N, C-alpha and C positions, 0 to 999 in steps of 0.2 A: 298447160298440157296436163298437169296433175289433176286439176279440177275437172277437165273434160273426161279424162280416163275414169275418175271417181264417179262421175255422172253415168257413164256407160255401165259401170259395174253395178251401181244401185238400180238402174233401169233393168238390167238383166235379172237381178235378185227379185224385183217386183214381178217381172214377167214369169219367173219360175214359181214363186210362192203363190201368187194370186191369179195366174193365168191371164194377166193383163198384157195385151199386145203393145210392144214398144219398139220404136225404130230410132236408131241414132244416126245422125248425118254428120259426116266430117267434111266440111267445106274447105276448099283450097283456094286461097287468095281471090275472093270474090270482088269483082269490080263492075262498075257501070253506073248509069243514071240513078239518082236518088240514094246513092250510097252514103256512108259516113264521111263527113267532111274532114275527119282527122286521118283518113286512110291515104296511102301514098299517091294514088292517081289524082285525088282532089288537091292534095297539098302541092304536088308537082305542077299540075295545070295552073293553079292560082299563082304560084311563084313564077313560073315561066311567063305567064301573061303580064305579071307585074314587074318582070325583069329583076327579080330578087333571087339570091342563091337558094338552091335546094340541098338538103343534106342527103348524101348517098353513103351508106355504110358498107364496110368491108371493101372499100375502094371500087365499088360497083360490081364486085364478083359474085353477087347474090344471084340465085336462080330460084324462080317461083313458078308454080303451076297456076297461072292466072286463069280464072274461070269467069266468064261473062254472066251477068245476072240472069239474062233470059234463059240460059242453059240450066242454071240453078232452079229457077221457077218451074220449068218444064219437068225437071227431075223430081222436084217435090210433089207436084200434082200427080205424076205417074206413081210415085211411091204411096201417096195417100189413097190411091185407088186400089192398092194391093197390100193390106195390112199383113204382118207376119202371122204365121200360125205355128202351133206346136208340131214338133217333128219327133214322132215316136221311134223312127228308124235311125235317129242320130247316133253316130259312132263316137262315144265319149273318149275313145283312145286317140282320136284325131281332132283335138280341140283347136279352135281358131276363134279369135275375137269377133269375126264377122258373122259367124253362124252359130246356132245353138239348138238344143232340144226344146227350149222354152219358146214362146211366141215373141221372139226378140231378134232383131236384125240390126246390123251396122253397115252403112254404106259410105264409101268415099265418093264425094261429088266434086269432080275436078275435070280439067280438060285433058289430062294425061299427056301434056305437051309442054314440059318445062321450058321457060324462056329466061335468058340472062337479063338482069335488070337493065343493063345498058342498052340492050336491043329494045326493050320495052320503052325506055326513055327516048330512043331514036325515033320510034314510031310516033310517040307523043309529040316530039319536036317537029317531025314532018307534018303532022296534022295541024299543028299550031303555026307552022312556018316561022318558028322562033327557036333559036338555039338556047338551051338551058345553061345557066350559070351554076356550076356544081361545086359543092363543098364536100370533098371526100373525107370520110371519117372512118375510124376503125370499127370493127363489128361490135354491136351492142351486146352486153351481157344477156344471156338467156335466149338470144336469137339463134336461128339455124341458118346455115349457109345455103341450103337448097331444100326445096319441097317438090315432090312428085307424087301424083295420085295414081293408084292402080284401081281402075274403075270396072274391071272385068265382072265382078259380082253384081254391081249396079246394072251394067249393060245387059247381063243375062236375065236379071230379075224384072226389069221394066222395058227391055228392048229399046233402049235409048242411050246414045252416047253424046255428051256435050261436044260441040264441034266449032263454036265461034272462035275464030283465030284472034290473036292479039291485034292484028292489023284491022280486022273488021270491028272488033269490040271498041278499040280506042277511037276509031273514026266515029262510031255511033255516040260514044261518050262525049267527045269534043263537040259534036253538033248539038247534043242536048245541053251541055254545059254552057256554051256560048248563048244559046237561046234562053235558057233558064235564068242565068245571071244577068243577062241584058234586060229581061222582063222584070226581074226582081229590083234592079236599080231604078227602073221607071216608076215603080210603086212607092218609093221612099219619099 
């Protein structure tokens, strides 16, 4: 979190000093095909299919704003088509990290619909038709109990709101996962 905030502040400084348009994107729990295999959905899917236990922290009481990759890509493309510009009418008495007088913007890219991790797991179990073996653990140091994105600024800027539900996104992911890993095994 500290390195992300530092990056945003440095980008703002460059935008202000050199009139360089910069846009910061804050992604909220992105999931879907071609994702990182060390992320929860990949780890959970692999373990459930192999019938091995999965680690679930904070006794499953975590809440995440899961955002499907297609919604993220659409948001990025729309943002690329609209670089930030300088705002000479900016009121510096109403500072906010998302807006600036410089050609700099920051957007939350999320679904704005937080989901309990256990509900997320239930949808995954339903799509795999296998019940997960769960190893409940206490919360990890440095983690947060819940995330939720406010995407109003993004929505008004690009006229788009991510809308893929967890139910739709996990179904797409499971279909891709089974096909991809089945094909991968054939080529070994």
